[in-house]
N, C-alpha and C positions, 0 to 999 in steps of 0.2 A: 446499617446503611439505609437511608431514606430514599425510596423510589416511588413514593406516592405523589398525589397531587398536592397543590399548595396547602399550607396549614389551614385546617378548618374546612377543607373541601373533601367531597367523596372522590374515590379513584375514578379516573376517566376510562370509559369503555373504548378500547382501540377501534372496535368495529363501528360503534356509533360515531366516533369522531371521524374516522376515515370516510364514512358515508356522508357525513355532514360536510367535510372538506370538499368532497367531490361535487356536492350540490352547490356550494359557494363558488367553486371554481367555474361552474357552468353559468353563473350569472353574467349577463351581457351588460357590463358596466365597467368603467375604468377602475383599476385596482385601488387608488386612494379613496374613492367614494365607498367602495365595498368595505374597505378597512375601517372607515369612519363609522359605518353602520354597525360593524361587529364591535367596535370599541364602545359605541353607545349602548349596545345590548349588554356588554360586560360591566358597564358602569352601574354603580349602586345608588346613584342619585342624579337628579337633573344637573346639579352643579358640576359633578364629576363628568357627566356626559358632555357638558359644554366645554369643559377643560380639555377633554380628550379630542373633541372636534377641533379645538384651537391648536393643539399639538400636532394633529395630522394635517392641519391647514387646508381643509376642504369640507364641503357639505356632504353628508352621507346620503345614500339612496334611502328609500323608504324601508324601514326595518321589517315591514311586512313581507318583503321579498326574501328575507333570510329564513331558512328553516330554523326550527327551535334549537337553541344551543345544546350541545352534548351535555350529558349528565356530568357534573363536577367540573365544568369549565372554569379555568382560572385565567389570569393575565397572559400567560404564555401562549394561550390559544391565538391571540392576536398576531404574535410573531409567526406562528405556524401558518396562519392564513396568508401573511405576507409572502412566505416562501412558496406556498402553493400557487399563488397568483403570479409569482415570478418564474415559475417552472418553464422549461423549454430551452430553446437555443440560447436565449439571453442568460439563463441560469448557468448553463455549461460554460459560456464564455466568461461569466463572472466567477466561476468556480465555487458558487455558494450553494450549500445544501443544509436544509433544516436539521438540527440536532434533536433527536427525540428527548423529551424531558427526562426519562429515567437515566439516559446516558449522561446528560448534563449534570443531574443531581449526584450521580455516583462519582463523576470526575471532580466535581466541586468538593465532595466529601474527601477525596484523595488529596486535594490541594489544601483544604482548610482543617481537616480532621485532626492533624497533629499539632496545630498551632494553639489550641486552647481557646477559651472564651474571650470575649472582649471585642469591641468594634474593630473591624478589619478594613483596610483600604485595598480594594480589588479592582482590577481592570480587565476588560475584554477588548483587545485591540482590533477585532473585526466582529463587531457586536451583532450584526444581522438583526434577527427579530427579538433579541434580548433574552433568550431562554437561559443562558448562563447567569445573567445578572439576577433573574428571578430565582434561580437555584441558589445563588449566593445569599440572596435576601432571606429565603426560607431557612437555609442552613443556620445563619446567624440568629434569626429570630428564635429558632428552636433551642438555641444555646443561651437564650435570655438577653440578647442584645436589644436595646431599645430600638424600635423601628425607625425613628428619626435618625439615629446614628447609623443604622444600616444603610439607609438611602444616601446619606451624606458620603458614605465611603464607596459608593458604586460609581465607576467610571467606565466609559466605553467610547468607541469611535468606529466609524465605517465610512467607506468611500461613496456609498449609495445614500443620497439624501433622504429617500423614502424610508430606507431601513433605519436611519437615525431617528426620523420622526416616529416610526413604529416602536422602536426601543424606548424612546422617551415616554410614549403613551403606555407601554407595557409596565414600566416602572411606576408611572403615575397611577395606574390601576392598582398595582400592588400596594402602594402607599395609601391610596384612598381607602382601601379595604381595612387599613389600620387607623383610620381617622386623620390621615395626614394629606390633606387636599392641596397643600401649597408647597410641599417639599419636592425638589427636582433633582434627579441624578445628573451627573456631569457627563453628558453624551454629546460628542461633537462630530461634525462631518469633515473628515480629512483622510488622507492616505498616510496612515501611521508608519509605513515602511520608509517614507520619504520625509514627512514633516512631523515634528514632535508637538503634540497637542499642549496647550497651556496647562501647567500644573503637573505634567508627566515628567517629573525630574528623575534622574538616575536613581536606582535603588530605592524607590519611594512607595512600592506596593508590596503588601503582604502576600499577594498571590496574583498571578496573571493566568487567566483561564480563557478557553474559547475554542472555536472551530474555524480557523482561518481559511480563506479560499484556497482550493486546490487548483493551481494553474500550471499544468505541465507545459514544457517548452518545445514540444514537438509539433503541436498544432498551431496554425497561423493565428487563430483568434485568441489564443491564450499566451503566446510567446511574448517575452519582453522586447521592447525596442532597445536600440543601442543607447539612446539617451537615458532611458529608465535604468538600464543596467549600470550606467556610470553614476547616476544619482543614488542608486541603492548601495553601490560600493563605497561612495563617500559617506553616506549616512550610517552604514553598518560597520565600516572600518574593515572590510574584507573584500578581496576580489571574488566576485560571485561566479561560481562555476556555471558554464553555459546552459547545462540541462537540468539544474537543480530546480525543483518545484518551488514556487513562491511561498507555499505554506511553510517550508523549512526556514525561510528567511524570518518569519514571525518568531521562530524560536530564538534567533539572535536578538531580535527586538525585545522579547520577553526577558532574556538574560540581562539586558541593559536596565530593565525596569524593576525587576524583583529585588526586594530588600533582603538583608542578611536574615537568615532563618525562614525566609519565605519559599514559596513553591511556584514553579512554572509548569502548567499542564495544558497543552494544546493538542488537539486531535491532528494527526498526521497520516498521510498515506504510508502503508507499511514499508514502502521502498526506502523511506528515510533511514531505516535500520541498517541497511547493508549497501545501498547503491554507492558507487564510486563518486558520483557527482555530489552526493550529500556528505562525503567524507570530510572535506574541509569545514563544513558546518558542524559536524559532530566533534571534530577536533577543537574548534574554537569554543564550543560549549563546554567541553571537558576541562578546558583551562579555567573556567569560571564557575561551573556548577557541578554538582554530583548527581549521577543517575541514581535516584532513590527508589524508583518503581517503574513498572511498565504494564500498560494494559494492551492486550492483544485479543483479537477475536477473528474467527473464520466466518462468523455470521454476517449477514447483510445488515448494514446499519442505515444506509441512506437510500434505500429503495432503488430508484432508477440510476443512481450513480454507481457504475461498475468499478468500485475501488474498495480494496480491503484497508482497514484503518487500524491505528494504534494510538497510544498516547504515552510518550515518555513522561515520567514524573520526575522533574528536576528540582533540586534544592540548592539553595545558596548557604553554605556553611553546614556545620554539624557533621557527625561521624556516621557513615553508612557502612555497615558490616555485611548486610544481605540486601538483595533487591526485592522489594515487595512486588508480588505478581498479582495482576488483576486479569481475569478472563471473562468471556461470555458477553452477551448483549441482553440487558444492561450489564456493565462491569460489576464484578464482585471479587473480593479477595479470595485467592485460591492457593496461596502459599508463598514461598520465597525462592530465590535463585541466588547462586553465588555471584560475587562481583566478577566482571569481565577481566581478562588478563590485561587489557588496555582500556582506560576509561572511555575511549571513543568507539570501542567495539561493541556497540549495543546489540549487534547480531548474535553475539554469544549468549546473551540473556534470552533473546528471542528463540534461539535454537533450543535452549533449555526448556522454555515454556512449551515449545512444540514437541518435546520429547525426542529430539534428534540426537543420536549417540555422539558423544564427543570423541574425536580421534586426534591423536597426537601426530603432527606432521614430522616425518623423518628429515634430518638435515641431509642435504645433497642435491643432486640434479633434479630437474623437473621435466615434464613432458616436452616443454619448449626447448630444452637443451639437447634433445636427441631426435627432434623432428621439426618440421614446419607446420604450424597450425594456422589454417586459413579459413576465412568465411567471406561469402559474397554479401553484397548489399543491393540496393534498388537497381543500380545500373546492370549488375550481373543478372539479376532476376529478369528484368524486362528485356534485356538484350538477348536472352535466349528464346523469347516468345516467337519470333519469326521462324525459328528453326524447329519448333515443336511439331511432332508427327506421331501418329500411332505406329507401333512397331510392326514392320512388315518383313523383318529379317534382313534388312539391308546391312551389309558388314561394315559400312562406314559410319553408321549412326551410333550415337552414344545413349545408353539408357539413362533417363532422367530419374533422379531419386529425390523424393520429398521427405520431410520429417514423418509424415503419416505412413510411409512405407517401411520405416525402420522400427523393428521390435528388438529387444535384447538379443543380440547375436544372430538375428535373422532379417532377411529382406522379404517383405510380403506385399501383396497388393490390397487385399481386403475385399469384402463383398461389394462395397460401393465404388470400387475403382479408385482413381487418383484425381485430386483437384489441382490444377495448375492454370494460372492466368485466367481465372474465372470460368474455366471449362472443366468438364469431367472427361477423364481419359481412362482407357482400359489398361494400356501399358505404354506410357509416353516415352519417346526417344527424341533426340535433337539431331538434326542434319547440320553439321558444322559449316557446310558451304553456304547455308542461308543465314548464318550469324555474321552480321557486319559491324555491330557496335564494338569499338576498340576494347572496352573493358570486359565485355562478354567474351570476346575472342581470347583475351589474356587469361580469363577464367578457364576456358577450355584447355589452354596449355598448362596453367598452374596445377590443375587437378588431374592431369594425365599421369597414370602410374599407380602402383600398389599403394593402398591407403586405408584408413579407417574413417568411416562416415558416422557422424554423431548427430542424433536428432536433438531438438530443443523443445522446451515446454512439456516435459514428461515427468513422471514421478520418480523414476530412477534414470541414471544415464543409460541411454539406449544406443548401442553402437554395433556396426556390422563391418566385417572385413571385406575389402574389394581386392582380392589377390591378383586379378588380371590387370586392373587399373583403368578400365574403360567406363566405369560408372561416373555419372556427372551430377554432383550435388546441386540442388536448388536451394536458394536462400529460404530459411535460415540454417540449413544443414551445414555443420562444420566438418572440414576435412583435415585429417592428421596425416601428413606426408612423411613417411619414415626417413630417418637418416642413419643413425648408428644403432637404433633398435629396430626390430622387425615389426611389420604391421600386426602380426598375431600377438606379439608381446604387448604392444601398445593397446590393442583391443582388449586384452585381458586386464590391463591396468585400469583403463577408463570404465570398463564394465564391472569392476569390482564393487562390492558393498562399501569398502573403505572410500573409494572415490566418490560415490554418491553421498555418503555422510559428510565428507569434506566439502563437497560443492554445495549441498543443500544447507549445511550448517553455516556456510559463509554467505548465503544469498537469500535468507528468509525474507519473504515479502516482495521480491523482485520479479517473480513469475507472473504469468497472465492469470493463473488461478491460484487458489490458496496453497496447494501443495505441489505446484509445478516447479521443475528445475529449469532455471533460465541458463542455458548453456551458451557460452560465448567463446570465441577463439582465445581471447585474452585469459579467461579463467582456466580453460583447459591447458593452456601453455604453462600456467603456474602450478598445475597439479603435481605434487611431489611424487617421485618414483619410489617404489619399494626398495628397501635396503638389499634384499635377497633376490637379485635378478634370476639366479639359478632356479629358484622355486617356481618361476613362471613356466619352466619346462613342463610342469604338471598341469598347465592350462590348455595345452594343445589338444588333447583328447576331448575335454569338456567343450571347448569351443566348436570342434567339429560335430559333436553330438547335438549341441544346441542348434547348429545350423541345419542339420538334416532331420531334426525331430519331427515326427508326424502326429504325436499326441501330446497333450498337456503334461501327462506323467513323465514322458521321456524328456520333455523340455525342462520341466522344473527339477527333475533329478540331475540333469546335466548342469543346470545353473547352480545347484547346491554344491556340486563337485568343483565348479569354477570358484565359488565363494570360498571353499575350504582352502584351495590352492593359493588364492590371492591373499587370504588371511595369513597364511604362513609366510608369504613374501613380505607382508607388512609387519611381521614379527608380533602378531597379536596373540595374547594368551588364550587358552582354550575357551574359558568362560566369556571373555570379552568378544572373541570371534563369534561364538554362538549367538550372543545377544545381538551383535551387529547384523549377522546373517538373518536372524528372525525378523528384525526390523525391516531389512531390505526386501526379504521375500514377501512381506505383507504389502509392500508398495508396488510389486510387479504388476504389469498390465495383464489382462486376460490373454490366454493363448489364442493365436489366430493361425489356422491351418492353410490359408490361401498362399500359394506360391506363384512366382512369375512363370 
């Protein structure tokens, strides 16, 4: 795998380059003129410098204002400068983040490596600074393809006019370095999700690669308008789920463009692997393409962009018997994984990559069949704020429980108290008489009675029994209100290693951190119950010991006993249960001795 600088150049020092980029970003001049100056410095002749200036359509600042170029700088540096200068609020609203060259090179290798030599027609539908096109050019040149044919086969598009000019200049610099001062790549300014660029016929590209914009639909500045959603549905031939990220829609576009035998490799947020909103996208892709590989990493790739990424490697045609696995940053081949049970269940491959034990779900009822599983949202959260108080022992107040107070089997406060409504509390309670919001008052009624409270964004499912029924869950705590099963039985089920493996294995990439479990009422309601309910009688003593433990040894010993009992309830063989328990115990949080 080639992860070095452009052919014929020395490897770039990351430290030198970052310091240089910081200095360039501090220059007080419009971005286009700074870019023109960098382009002129990268040019190897006056003629090329003039052409780059023409492509960027501006006059440069005096190049004396630029610090000396980093060692080994190549054409892709110009694209990186563009992304650095575009950083900030506008960058987040555009969802555009610069792809490090080693990442682009490795993913291009994944896309083109199996296709063999020969000129290839490749497109990047959200080209940005052109780093993927340079990686494609270097890859093909290294395979003996004539540089003129390489450039002719490069296609790209972007909605940002300046990005288009930069990408054209980047490819022009690459071509000029091979003596091709008049060859131009086909890079156009358009919204490829809505409009088809000229020459982009169906199934016409050997590979579609890139890093499309990440535009989540919960923030106002990145959410789609109704008109845009309708236009996308018409263009892509699919009703677009309301909360699916725009980056996933580029996968549908790529599936339309990639030719038989070709590959589609686009960087995505890891949530695409398991989120329900992306389910229709995965299903549509599974009908047209094969999942041939997957890159996943827990490492930071985009710096200030707090998102974990992956790249499904999709192929049109051909037989796939094992999934090629790529890990790390930059990506490198690390093995293979079995095919998922359903072609759209990419999360099964992700779970295998993450080393999450596979558990077989028993047929029969679920938690939702024997209880009501409920969760509050914004209205319930903010509606409780007027009633929040410090605990003074008033019998009519209800103790407020946040996710941070819940440990496996225990309710704790912690050394730093409790955070609620942007305030720090020692032991918060809620005065029901001061809660006036209708939804918040309904929440007070809904959550009254014996129940199980379940935290979210934890490494294992962390649940505590409320036998009296007066604890009040604060969003995002989930409440399980028993019906035909008892609260203690349900607590044992959701606290089991089996339940954590089932939930984690089906939701890889959806948590706020790399290994967090995103617990939702819907997912908990779907949790399969064990076949042997009677075996849960053996969980009563461990649950009580977990709750009253005063040392870590007592706590972990009781948790092991709970694991053994629930493993029997789920009919696990001895070896399977031991391996599952070891995995689960390694994920447990540190013991906290603080009690209410």
